[in-house]
Structure formats: structure tokens, C-alpha cells
mmCIF file of the N, C-alpha and C atoms, coordinates in Angstrom:
data_MODEL
# 
_entry.id   MODEL 
# 
loop_
_atom_site.group_PDB 
_atom_site.id 
_atom_site.type_symbol 
_atom_site.label_atom_id 
_atom_site.label_alt_id 
_atom_site.label_comp_id 
_atom_site.label_asym_id 
_atom_site.label_entity_id 
_atom_site.label_seq_id 
_atom_site.pdbx_PDB_ins_code 
_atom_site.Cartn_x 
_atom_site.Cartn_y 
_atom_site.Cartn_z 
_atom_site.occupancy 
_atom_site.B_iso_or_equiv 
_atom_site.pdbx_formal_charge 
_atom_site.auth_seq_id 
_atom_site.auth_comp_id 
_atom_site.auth_asym_id 
_atom_site.auth_atom_id 
_atom_site.pdbx_PDB_model_num 
ATOM 1   N N  . MET A 1 1  ? 77.819 112.997 83.750 1.00 0.00 ? 1  MET A N  1 
ATOM 2   C CA . MET A 1 1  ? 77.267 112.006 82.814 1.00 0.00 ? 1  MET A CA 1 
ATOM 3   C C  . MET A 1 1  ? 78.110 112.333 81.006 1.00 0.00 ? 1  MET A C  1 
ATOM 4   N N  . ALA A 1 2  ? 79.907 112.825 81.545 1.00 0.00 ? 2  ALA A N  1 
ATOM 5   C CA . ALA A 1 2  ? 80.338 112.762 79.911 1.00 0.00 ? 2  ALA A CA 1 
ATOM 6   C C  . ALA A 1 2  ? 79.848 111.672 79.235 1.00 0.00 ? 2  ALA A C  1 
ATOM 7   N N  . GLY A 1 3  ? 79.757 111.883 78.178 1.00 0.00 ? 3  GLY A N  1 
ATOM 8   C CA . GLY A 1 3  ? 79.983 110.056 77.414 1.00 0.00 ? 3  GLY A CA 1 
ATOM 9   C C  . GLY A 1 3  ? 78.712 109.873 77.381 1.00 0.00 ? 3  GLY A C  1 
ATOM 10  N N  . ILE A 1 4  ? 77.147 109.805 77.627 1.00 0.00 ? 4  ILE A N  1 
ATOM 11  C CA . ILE A 1 4  ? 76.507 109.573 77.610 1.00 0.00 ? 4  ILE A CA 1 
ATOM 12  C C  . ILE A 1 4  ? 75.400 110.099 76.751 1.00 0.00 ? 4  ILE A C  1 
ATOM 13  N N  . THR A 1 5  ? 74.851 109.378 75.285 1.00 0.00 ? 5  THR A N  1 
ATOM 14  C CA . THR A 1 5  ? 74.651 110.286 74.463 1.00 0.00 ? 5  THR A CA 1 
ATOM 15  C C  . THR A 1 5  ? 73.193 110.012 75.111 1.00 0.00 ? 5  THR A C  1 
ATOM 16  N N  . LEU A 1 6  ? 71.869 110.737 74.109 1.00 0.00 ? 6  LEU A N  1 
ATOM 17  C CA . LEU A 1 6  ? 70.341 110.623 74.779 1.00 0.00 ? 6  LEU A CA 1 
ATOM 18  C C  . LEU A 1 6  ? 69.884 109.459 74.624 1.00 0.00 ? 6  LEU A C  1 
ATOM 19  N N  . ALA A 1 7  ? 70.532 108.675 73.203 1.00 0.00 ? 7  ALA A N  1 
ATOM 20  C CA . ALA A 1 7  ? 70.127 107.500 72.580 1.00 0.00 ? 7  ALA A CA 1 
ATOM 21  C C  . ALA A 1 7  ? 70.220 106.496 73.368 1.00 0.00 ? 7  ALA A C  1 
ATOM 22  N N  . GLN A 1 8  ? 71.426 106.616 73.720 1.00 0.00 ? 8  GLN A N  1 
ATOM 23  C CA . GLN A 1 8  ? 72.228 105.403 75.274 1.00 0.00 ? 8  GLN A CA 1 
ATOM 24  C C  . GLN A 1 8  ? 71.167 105.817 76.051 1.00 0.00 ? 8  GLN A C  1 
ATOM 25  N N  . ALA A 1 9  ? 70.620 106.713 76.313 1.00 0.00 ? 9  ALA A N  1 
ATOM 26  C CA . ALA A 1 9  ? 70.295 106.882 77.558 1.00 0.00 ? 9  ALA A CA 1 
ATOM 27  C C  . ALA A 1 9  ? 68.567 106.296 77.690 1.00 0.00 ? 9  ALA A C  1 
ATOM 28  N N  . GLN A 1 10 ? 68.089 106.974 76.323 1.00 0.00 ? 10 GLN A N  1 
ATOM 29  C CA . GLN A 1 10 ? 66.576 106.265 76.168 1.00 0.00 ? 10 GLN A CA 1 
ATOM 30  C C  . GLN A 1 10 ? 66.747 104.813 75.622 1.00 0.00 ? 10 GLN A C  1 
ATOM 31  N N  . ALA A 1 11 ? 67.329 104.378 75.126 1.00 0.00 ? 11 ALA A N  1 
ATOM 32  C CA . ALA A 1 11 ? 67.313 102.868 74.948 1.00 0.00 ? 11 ALA A CA 1 
ATOM 33  C C  . ALA A 1 11 ? 67.670 102.177 76.370 1.00 0.00 ? 11 ALA A C  1 
ATOM 34  N N  . GLN A 1 12 ? 68.381 103.117 77.548 1.00 0.00 ? 12 GLN A N  1 
ATOM 35  C CA . GLN A 1 12 ? 68.101 102.430 79.141 1.00 0.00 ? 12 GLN A CA 1 
ATOM 36  C C  . GLN A 1 12 ? 66.939 102.212 79.417 1.00 0.00 ? 12 GLN A C  1 
ATOM 37  N N  . LEU A 1 13 ? 66.462 103.661 79.615 1.00 0.00 ? 13 LEU A N  1 
ATOM 38  C CA . LEU A 1 13 ? 65.168 103.755 80.012 1.00 0.00 ? 13 LEU A CA 1 
ATOM 39  C C  . LEU A 1 13 ? 63.960 102.773 79.638 1.00 0.00 ? 13 LEU A C  1 
ATOM 40  N N  . ASP A 1 14 ? 64.189 102.595 78.035 1.00 0.00 ? 14 ASP A N  1 
ATOM 41  C CA . ASP A 1 14 ? 63.403 101.811 77.247 1.00 0.00 ? 14 ASP A CA 1 
ATOM 42  C C  . ASP A 1 14 ? 63.574 100.256 78.183 1.00 0.00 ? 14 ASP A C  1 
ATOM 43  N N  . ALA A 1 15 ? 64.606 99.721  78.374 1.00 0.00 ? 15 ALA A N  1 
ATOM 44  C CA . ALA A 1 15 ? 65.118 98.148  78.714 1.00 0.00 ? 15 ALA A CA 1 
ATOM 45  C C  . ALA A 1 15 ? 63.994 98.683  80.422 1.00 0.00 ? 15 ALA A C  1 
ATOM 46  N N  . TYR A 1 16 ? 64.748 99.249  80.884 1.00 0.00 ? 16 TYR A N  1 
ATOM 47  C CA . TYR A 1 16 ? 64.448 99.068  82.271 1.00 0.00 ? 16 TYR A CA 1 
ATOM 48  C C  . TYR A 1 16 ? 62.833 99.183  82.399 1.00 0.00 ? 16 TYR A C  1 
ATOM 49  N N  . LEU A 1 17 ? 61.955 99.554  81.350 1.00 0.00 ? 17 LEU A N  1 
ATOM 50  C CA . LEU A 1 17 ? 60.483 99.807  81.480 1.00 0.00 ? 17 LEU A CA 1 
ATOM 51  C C  . LEU A 1 17 ? 60.366 98.617  80.758 1.00 0.00 ? 17 LEU A C  1 
ATOM 52  N N  . VAL A 1 18 ? 60.988 98.000  80.144 1.00 0.00 ? 18 VAL A N  1 
ATOM 53  C CA . VAL A 1 18 ? 60.660 96.671  79.255 1.00 0.00 ? 18 VAL A CA 1 
ATOM 54  C C  . VAL A 1 18 ? 60.608 95.191  80.541 1.00 0.00 ? 18 VAL A C  1 
ATOM 55  N N  . ALA A 1 19 ? 61.905 95.808  81.503 1.00 0.00 ? 19 ALA A N  1 
ATOM 56  C CA . ALA A 1 19 ? 62.307 94.707  82.564 1.00 0.00 ? 19 ALA A CA 1 
ATOM 57  C C  . ALA A 1 19 ? 61.097 94.911  83.481 1.00 0.00 ? 19 ALA A C  1 
ATOM 58  N N  . GLU A 1 20 ? 60.464 96.675  84.128 1.00 0.00 ? 20 GLU A N  1 
ATOM 59  C CA . GLU A 1 20 ? 59.517 96.256  84.644 1.00 0.00 ? 20 GLU A CA 1 
ATOM 60  C C  . GLU A 1 20 ? 58.166 95.816  84.351 1.00 0.00 ? 20 GLU A C  1 
ATOM 61  N N  . THR A 1 21 ? 57.827 95.712  82.974 1.00 0.00 ? 21 THR A N  1 
ATOM 62  C CA . THR A 1 21 ? 56.190 94.735  82.385 1.00 0.00 ? 21 THR A CA 1 
ATOM 63  C C  . THR A 1 21 ? 56.941 94.010  82.990 1.00 0.00 ? 21 THR A C  1 
ATOM 64  N N  . LYS A 1 22 ? 57.785 92.972  82.444 1.00 0.00 ? 22 LYS A N  1 
ATOM 65  C CA . LYS A 1 22 ? 57.709 91.920  82.777 1.00 0.00 ? 22 LYS A CA 1 
ATOM 66  C C  . LYS A 1 22 ? 57.793 91.307  83.786 1.00 0.00 ? 22 LYS A C  1 
ATOM 67  N N  . ILE A 1 23 ? 58.626 92.082  84.938 1.00 0.00 ? 23 ILE A N  1 
ATOM 68  C CA . ILE A 1 23 ? 58.003 91.150  86.369 1.00 0.00 ? 23 ILE A CA 1 
ATOM 69  C C  . ILE A 1 23 ? 56.706 91.551  86.851 1.00 0.00 ? 23 ILE A C  1 
ATOM 70  N N  . LEU A 1 24 ? 56.233 92.642  86.199 1.00 0.00 ? 24 LEU A N  1 
ATOM 71  C CA . LEU A 1 24 ? 54.748 92.777  86.956 1.00 0.00 ? 24 LEU A CA 1 
ATOM 72  C C  . LEU A 1 24 ? 54.117 91.472  86.041 1.00 0.00 ? 24 LEU A C  1 
ATOM 73  N N  . THR A 1 25 ? 54.284 91.067  85.343 1.00 0.00 ? 25 THR A N  1 
ATOM 74  C CA . THR A 1 25 ? 53.870 90.117  84.468 1.00 0.00 ? 25 THR A CA 1 
ATOM 75  C C  . THR A 1 25 ? 53.607 88.523  84.920 1.00 0.00 ? 25 THR A C  1 
ATOM 76  N N  . ASN A 1 26 ? 55.179 88.605  85.260 1.00 0.00 ? 26 ASN A N  1 
ATOM 77  C CA . ASN A 1 26 ? 55.669 87.089  85.835 1.00 0.00 ? 26 ASN A CA 1 
ATOM 78  C C  . ASN A 1 26 ? 57.143 87.409  86.917 1.00 0.00 ? 26 ASN A C  1 
ATOM 79  N N  . GLN A 1 27 ? 55.994 87.922  87.882 1.00 0.00 ? 27 GLN A N  1 
ATOM 80  C CA . GLN A 1 27 ? 57.142 88.559  89.218 1.00 0.00 ? 27 GLN A CA 1 
ATOM 81  C C  . GLN A 1 27 ? 57.951 87.126  90.185 1.00 0.00 ? 27 GLN A C  1 
ATOM 82  N N  . GLU A 1 28 ? 57.605 86.105  90.194 1.00 0.00 ? 28 GLU A N  1 
ATOM 83  C CA . GLU A 1 28 ? 57.976 84.849  90.785 1.00 0.00 ? 28 GLU A CA 1 
ATOM 84  C C  . GLU A 1 28 ? 56.909 83.678  89.799 1.00 0.00 ? 28 GLU A C  1 
ATOM 85  N N  . TYR A 1 29 ? 58.629 82.523  89.797 1.00 0.00 ? 29 TYR A N  1 
ATOM 86  C CA . TYR A 1 29 ? 57.616 81.189  89.401 1.00 0.00 ? 29 TYR A CA 1 
ATOM 87  C C  . TYR A 1 29 ? 57.907 80.093  89.995 1.00 0.00 ? 29 TYR A C  1 
ATOM 88  N N  . THR A 1 30 ? 57.213 78.801  90.101 1.00 0.00 ? 30 THR A N  1 
ATOM 89  C CA . THR A 1 30 ? 57.543 77.681  91.315 1.00 0.00 ? 30 THR A CA 1 
ATOM 90  C C  . THR A 1 30 ? 57.117 76.774  89.922 1.00 0.00 ? 30 THR A C  1 
ATOM 91  N N  . PHE A 1 31 ? 58.201 75.351  90.010 1.00 0.00 ? 31 PHE A N  1 
ATOM 92  C CA . PHE A 1 31 ? 58.288 74.932  89.049 1.00 0.00 ? 31 PHE A CA 1 
ATOM 93  C C  . PHE A 1 31 ? 58.777 74.106  89.596 1.00 0.00 ? 31 PHE A C  1 
ATOM 94  N N  . ALA A 1 32 ? 58.189 72.594  89.486 1.00 0.00 ? 32 ALA A N  1 
ATOM 95  C CA . ALA A 1 32 ? 58.635 71.442  90.227 1.00 0.00 ? 32 ALA A CA 1 
ATOM 96  C C  . ALA A 1 32 ? 59.932 71.704  91.609 1.00 0.00 ? 32 ALA A C  1 
ATOM 97  N N  . GLY A 1 33 ? 58.729 72.373  92.296 1.00 0.00 ? 33 GLY A N  1 
ATOM 98  C CA . GLY A 1 33 ? 58.688 72.984  93.414 1.00 0.00 ? 33 GLY A CA 1 
ATOM 99  C C  . GLY A 1 33 ? 59.944 73.455  94.130 1.00 0.00 ? 33 GLY A C  1 
ATOM 100 N N  . ARG A 1 34 ? 60.652 74.325  92.516 1.00 0.00 ? 34 ARG A N  1 
ATOM 101 C CA . ARG A 1 34 ? 62.133 75.310  92.993 1.00 0.00 ? 34 ARG A CA 1 
ATOM 102 C C  . ARG A 1 34 ? 61.414 76.559  92.847 1.00 0.00 ? 34 ARG A C  1 
ATOM 103 N N  . SER A 1 35 ? 61.312 77.760  93.292 1.00 0.00 ? 35 SER A N  1 
ATOM 104 C CA . SER A 1 35 ? 61.326 78.947  92.770 1.00 0.00 ? 35 SER A CA 1 
ATOM 105 C C  . SER A 1 35 ? 62.284 79.407  92.287 1.00 0.00 ? 35 SER A C  1 
ATOM 106 N N  . LEU A 1 36 ? 61.423 80.502  91.221 1.00 0.00 ? 36 LEU A N  1 
ATOM 107 C CA . LEU A 1 36 ? 62.273 81.258  90.974 1.00 0.00 ? 36 LEU A CA 1 
ATOM 108 C C  . LEU A 1 36 ? 62.315 82.942  90.358 1.00 0.00 ? 36 LEU A C  1 
ATOM 109 N N  . LYS A 1 37 ? 62.368 84.043  91.254 1.00 0.00 ? 37 LYS A N  1 
ATOM 110 C CA . LYS A 1 37 ? 62.124 85.627  91.146 1.00 0.00 ? 37 LYS A CA 1 
ATOM 111 C C  . LYS A 1 37 ? 63.230 85.854  90.275 1.00 0.00 ? 37 LYS A C  1 
ATOM 112 N N  . ARG A 1 38 ? 62.474 86.510  89.181 1.00 0.00 ? 38 ARG A N  1 
ATOM 113 C CA . ARG A 1 38 ? 62.808 87.714  88.194 1.00 0.00 ? 38 ARG A CA 1 
ATOM 114 C C  . ARG A 1 38 ? 63.808 88.123  88.273 1.00 0.00 ? 38 ARG A C  1 
ATOM 115 N N  . ALA A 1 39 ? 63.635 89.395  89.410 1.00 0.00 ? 39 ALA A N  1 
ATOM 116 C CA . ALA A 1 39 ? 64.840 90.260  89.275 1.00 0.00 ? 39 ALA A CA 1 
ATOM 117 C C  . ALA A 1 39 ? 64.076 91.504  90.250 1.00 0.00 ? 39 ALA A C  1 
ATOM 118 N N  . ASP A 1 40 ? 64.025 92.193  91.637 1.00 0.00 ? 40 ASP A N  1 
ATOM 119 C CA . ASP A 1 40 ? 63.849 93.219  92.540 1.00 0.00 ? 40 ASP A CA 1 
ATOM 120 C C  . ASP A 1 40 ? 62.955 94.320  92.021 1.00 0.00 ? 40 ASP A C  1 
ATOM 121 N N  . LEU A 1 41 ? 61.833 94.295  92.110 1.00 0.00 ? 41 LEU A N  1 
ATOM 122 C CA . LEU A 1 41 ? 61.098 95.047  91.539 1.00 0.00 ? 41 LEU A CA 1 
ATOM 123 C C  . LEU A 1 41 ? 61.826 97.040  91.994 1.00 0.00 ? 41 LEU A C  1 
ATOM 124 N N  . ALA A 1 42 ? 61.863 96.868  93.056 1.00 0.00 ? 42 ALA A N  1 
ATOM 125 C CA . ALA A 1 42 ? 62.581 98.514  93.453 1.00 0.00 ? 42 ALA A CA 1 
ATOM 126 C C  . ALA A 1 42 ? 63.534 98.759  92.534 1.00 0.00 ? 42 ALA A C  1 
ATOM 127 N N  . SER A 1 43 ? 64.767 97.625  92.722 1.00 0.00 ? 43 SER A N  1 
ATOM 128 C CA . SER A 1 43 ? 65.439 98.880  91.806 1.00 0.00 ? 43 SER A CA 1 
ATOM 129 C C  . SER A 1 43 ? 65.095 98.383  90.456 1.00 0.00 ? 43 SER A C  1 
ATOM 130 N N  . ILE A 1 44 ? 64.396 98.293  90.031 1.00 0.00 ? 44 ILE A N  1 
ATOM 131 C CA . ILE A 1 44 ? 64.187 97.598  88.453 1.00 0.00 ? 44 ILE A CA 1 
ATOM 132 C C  . ILE A 1 44 ? 63.479 100.051 88.710 1.00 0.00 ? 44 ILE A C  1 
ATOM 133 N N  . GLN A 1 45 ? 62.377 99.624  89.328 1.00 0.00 ? 45 GLN A N  1 
ATOM 134 C CA . GLN A 1 45 ? 62.084 101.107 89.730 1.00 0.00 ? 45 GLN A CA 1 
ATOM 135 C C  . GLN A 1 45 ? 63.032 102.326 89.449 1.00 0.00 ? 45 GLN A C  1 
ATOM 136 N N  . ALA A 1 46 ? 64.090 101.997 90.382 1.00 0.00 ? 46 ALA A N  1 
ATOM 137 C CA . ALA A 1 46 ? 64.919 102.981 91.123 1.00 0.00 ? 46 ALA A CA 1 
ATOM 138 C C  . ALA A 1 46 ? 65.845 103.327 89.648 1.00 0.00 ? 46 ALA A C  1 
ATOM 139 N N  . GLY A 1 47 ? 66.204 102.076 89.045 1.00 0.00 ? 47 GLY A N  1 
ATOM 140 C CA . GLY A 1 47 ? 66.981 102.567 87.446 1.00 0.00 ? 47 GLY A CA 1 
ATOM 141 C C  . GLY A 1 47 ? 65.822 103.474 86.706 1.00 0.00 ? 47 GLY A C  1 
ATOM 142 N N  . ILE A 1 48 ? 64.727 102.844 86.522 1.00 0.00 ? 48 ILE A N  1 
ATOM 143 C CA . ILE A 1 48 ? 63.612 104.076 85.462 1.00 0.00 ? 48 ILE A CA 1 
ATOM 144 C C  . ILE A 1 48 ? 63.962 104.714 86.359 1.00 0.00 ? 48 ILE A C  1 
ATOM 145 N N  . SER A 1 49 ? 63.697 105.634 87.169 1.00 0.00 ? 49 SER A N  1 
ATOM 146 C CA . SER A 1 49 ? 63.838 107.046 87.675 1.00 0.00 ? 49 SER A CA 1 
ATOM 147 C C  . SER A 1 49 ? 65.093 107.599 87.250 1.00 0.00 ? 49 SER A C  1 
ATOM 148 N N  . LEU A 1 50 ? 66.069 106.663 87.336 1.00 0.00 ? 50 LEU A N  1 
ATOM 149 C CA . LEU A 1 50 ? 67.569 107.019 87.221 1.00 0.00 ? 50 LEU A CA 1 
ATOM 150 C C  . LEU A 1 50 ? 67.804 107.652 85.761 1.00 0.00 ? 50 LEU A C  1 
ATOM 151 N N  . TRP A 1 51 ? 67.274 106.801 84.656 1.00 0.00 ? 51 TRP A N  1 
ATOM 152 C CA . TRP A 1 51 ? 67.536 107.304 83.533 1.00 0.00 ? 51 TRP A CA 1 
ATOM 153 C C  . TRP A 1 51 ? 66.140 107.991 82.548 1.00 0.00 ? 51 TRP A C  1 
ATOM 154 N N  . ASN A 1 52 ? 65.415 107.913 83.581 1.00 0.00 ? 52 ASN A N  1 
ATOM 155 C CA . ASN A 1 52 ? 64.284 109.243 83.156 1.00 0.00 ? 52 ASN A CA 1 
ATOM 156 C C  . ASN A 1 52 ? 65.047 110.444 82.840 1.00 0.00 ? 52 ASN A C  1 
ATOM 157 N N  . GLU A 1 53 ? 65.402 110.891 84.451 1.00 0.00 ? 53 GLU A N  1 
ATOM 158 C CA . GLU A 1 53 ? 65.790 111.642 84.770 1.00 0.00 ? 53 GLU A CA 1 
ATOM 159 C C  . GLU A 1 53 ? 67.063 112.065 83.793 1.00 0.00 ? 53 GLU A C  1 
ATOM 160 N N  . ARG A 1 54 ? 68.227 110.879 83.279 1.00 0.00 ? 54 ARG A N  1 
ATOM 161 C CA . ARG A 1 54 ? 69.535 111.250 82.868 1.00 0.00 ? 54 ARG A CA 1 
ATOM 162 C C  . ARG A 1 54 ? 68.564 111.944 81.214 1.00 0.00 ? 54 ARG A C  1 
ATOM 163 N N  . VAL A 1 55 ? 67.448 110.859 81.137 1.00 0.00 ? 55 VAL A N  1 
ATOM 164 C CA . VAL A 1 55 ? 67.110 111.317 79.392 1.00 0.00 ? 55 VAL A CA 1 
ATOM 165 C C  . VAL A 1 55 ? 66.329 112.650 79.204 1.00 0.00 ? 55 VAL A C  1 
ATOM 166 N N  . GLN A 1 56 ? 65.634 113.194 80.549 1.00 0.00 ? 56 GLN A N  1 
ATOM 167 C CA . GLN A 1 56 ? 65.171 114.464 81.090 1.00 0.00 ? 56 GLN A CA 1 
ATOM 168 C C  . GLN A 1 56 ? 65.917 115.525 80.798 1.00 0.00 ? 56 GLN A C  1 
ATOM 169 N N  . THR A 1 57 ? 67.181 115.950 81.342 1.00 0.00 ? 57 THR A N  1 
ATOM 170 C CA . THR A 1 57 ? 68.701 116.293 81.162 1.00 0.00 ? 57 THR A CA 1 
ATOM 171 C C  . THR A 1 57 ? 69.158 116.425 79.981 1.00 0.00 ? 57 THR A C  1 
ATOM 172 N N  . LEU A 1 58 ? 69.290 115.597 79.057 1.00 0.00 ? 58 LEU A N  1 
ATOM 173 C CA . LEU A 1 58 ? 70.252 115.751 77.770 1.00 0.00 ? 58 LEU A CA 1 
ATOM 174 C C  . LEU A 1 58 ? 69.132 116.454 76.994 1.00 0.00 ? 58 LEU A C  1 
ATOM 175 N N  . THR A 1 59 ? 67.924 115.691 77.008 1.00 0.00 ? 59 THR A N  1 
ATOM 176 C CA . THR A 1 59 ? 67.322 116.610 75.621 1.00 0.00 ? 59 THR A CA 1 
ATOM 177 C C  . THR A 1 59 ? 67.020 117.708 76.331 1.00 0.00 ? 59 THR A C  1 
ATOM 178 N N  . ARG A 1 60 ? 66.568 118.425 77.400 1.00 0.00 ? 60 ARG A N  1 
ATOM 179 C CA . ARG A 1 60 ? 67.348 119.961 78.354 1.00 0.00 ? 60 ARG A CA 1 
ATOM 180 C C  . ARG A 1 60 ? 68.019 120.202 77.584 1.00 0.00 ? 60 ARG A C  1 
ATOM 181 N N  . SER A 1 61 ? 69.544 119.727 77.631 1.00 0.00 ? 61 SER A N  1 
ATOM 182 C CA . SER A 1 61 ? 70.512 120.227 77.198 1.00 0.00 ? 61 SER A CA 1 
ATOM 183 C C  . SER A 1 61 ? 71.246 120.197 75.549 1.00 0.00 ? 61 SER A C  1 
ATOM 184 N N  . ALA A 1 62 ? 70.092 119.216 74.788 1.00 0.00 ? 62 ALA A N  1 
ATOM 185 C CA . ALA A 1 62 ? 69.884 119.161 73.456 1.00 0.00 ? 62 ALA A CA 1 
ATOM 186 C C  . ALA A 1 62 ? 69.135 120.377 72.553 1.00 0.00 ? 62 ALA A C  1 
ATOM 187 N N  . GLN A 1 63 ? 67.676 120.615 73.929 1.00 0.00 ? 63 GLN A N  1 
ATOM 188 C CA . GLN A 1 63 ? 67.238 121.871 73.280 1.00 0.00 ? 63 GLN A CA 1 
ATOM 189 C C  . GLN A 1 63 ? 67.889 123.000 73.346 1.00 0.00 ? 63 GLN A C  1 
ATOM 190 N N  . GLY A 1 64 ? 69.221 123.358 74.328 1.00 0.00 ? 64 GLY A N  1 
ATOM 191 C CA . GLY A 1 64 ? 69.788 124.633 74.087 1.00 0.00 ? 64 GLY A CA 1 
ATOM 192 C C  . GLY A 1 64 ? 68.824 124.930 75.835 1.00 0.00 ? 64 GLY A C  1 
ATOM 193 N N  . ARG A 1 65 ? 68.389 124.146 76.627 1.00 0.00 ? 65 ARG A N  1 
ATOM 194 C CA . ARG A 1 65 ? 67.795 124.725 77.589 1.00 0.00 ? 65 ARG A CA 1 
ATOM 195 C C  . ARG A 1 65 ? 68.216 123.659 78.776 1.00 0.00 ? 65 ARG A C  1 
ATOM 196 N N  . GLY A 1 66 ? 69.366 124.121 79.513 1.00 0.00 ? 66 GLY A N  1 
ATOM 197 C CA . GLY A 1 66 ? 70.255 124.423 80.798 1.00 0.00 ? 66 GLY A CA 1 
ATOM 198 C C  . GLY A 1 66 ? 69.612 123.878 82.296 1.00 0.00 ? 66 GLY A C  1 
ATOM 199 N N  . ARG A 1 67 ? 69.674 124.107 82.873 1.00 0.00 ? 67 ARG A N  1 
ATOM 200 C CA . ARG A 1 67 ? 68.820 124.403 84.610 1.00 0.00 ? 67 ARG A CA 1 
ATOM 201 C C  . ARG A 1 67 ? 68.332 125.628 84.510 1.00 0.00 ? 67 ARG A C  1 
ATOM 202 N N  . ALA A 1 68 ? 67.154 125.691 84.763 1.00 0.00 ? 68 ALA A N  1 
ATOM 203 C CA . ALA A 1 68 ? 67.407 127.446 85.049 1.00 0.00 ? 68 ALA A CA 1 
ATOM 204 C C  . ALA A 1 68 ? 67.557 128.187 86.284 1.00 0.00 ? 68 ALA A C  1 
ATOM 205 N N  . ILE A 1 69 ? 67.379 129.302 86.251 1.00 0.00 ? 69 ILE A N  1 
ATOM 206 C CA . ILE A 1 69 ? 68.152 130.175 87.069 1.00 0.00 ? 69 ILE A CA 1 
ATOM 207 C C  . ILE A 1 69 ? 66.910 131.476 87.744 1.00 0.00 ? 69 ILE A C  1 
ATOM 208 N N  . THR A 1 70 ? 67.005 131.207 88.757 1.00 0.00 ? 70 THR A N  1 
ATOM 209 C CA . THR A 1 70 ? 65.608 132.807 88.653 1.00 0.00 ? 70 THR A CA 1 
ATOM 210 C C  . THR A 1 70 ? 66.509 133.886 89.458 1.00 0.00 ? 70 THR A C  1 
ATOM 211 N N  . VAL A 1 71 ? 67.039 135.090 89.176 1.00 0.00 ? 71 VAL A N  1 
ATOM 212 C CA . VAL A 1 71 ? 67.179 135.663 89.312 1.00 0.00 ? 71 VAL A CA 1 
ATOM 213 C C  . VAL A 1 71 ? 66.271 137.151 89.534 1.00 0.00 ? 71 VAL A C  1 
ATOM 214 N N  . SER A 1 72 ? 67.022 137.839 90.831 1.00 0.00 ? 72 SER A N  1 
ATOM 215 C CA . SER A 1 72 ? 65.797 139.142 91.138 1.00 0.00 ? 72 SER A CA 1 
ATOM 216 C C  . SER A 1 72 ? 66.354 139.777 91.709 1.00 0.00 ? 72 SER A C  1 
ATOM 217 N N  . PRO A 1 73 ? 65.590 141.131 91.331 1.00 0.00 ? 73 PRO A N  1 
ATOM 218 C CA . PRO A 1 73 ? 66.609 142.060 91.840 1.00 0.00 ? 73 PRO A CA 1 
ATOM 219 C C  . PRO A 1 73 ? 66.428 142.714 93.014 1.00 0.00 ? 73 PRO A C  1 
ATOM 220 N N  . ARG A 1 74 ? 67.481 142.971 93.688 1.00 0.00 ? 74 ARG A N  1 
ATOM 221 C CA . ARG A 1 74 ? 67.788 143.469 94.986 1.00 0.00 ? 74 ARG A CA 1 
ATOM 222 C C  . ARG A 1 74 ? 66.865 144.845 95.108 1.00 0.00 ? 74 ARG A C  1 
# 
């Protein structure tokens, strides 16, 4: 994930959330006998999951909390 900042990841997540809202309100149109489908909802939701994970990872890194490690004594 080198090079992606938290701000960039958050912007992407925000864009995907806006796209999902638009799709949910007007997924498909029919006008003059022609149909137009905005986008594939499943693809947008997959993008939301991906960018949400990146935002969470970058947020944890920025707060100094990387992955949690459990250590158990022998």
C-alpha cells in the first residue's frame, strides 16, 4: 500500500459510498425504449469493502497501532 495516504483512501471510500447511493436510487433507467444501467452494485460494494479496509489500516498505522500480536507464555 506504499504511496497511498489516509486522505486519498478516505476520498476513494467516500466516492464509492456516493456511487452506491446513486446506484441504489436509480440503478436502471428506461428512456425511449432504451435501457441504461448505471453500474454493477456488487462491484461498488466490493470497492467499499476494499477502501474501508485500507482506511482502517492506515488509521491504525497513523495512531501507532499496527497489527495486534498475541503472545502466550510457554
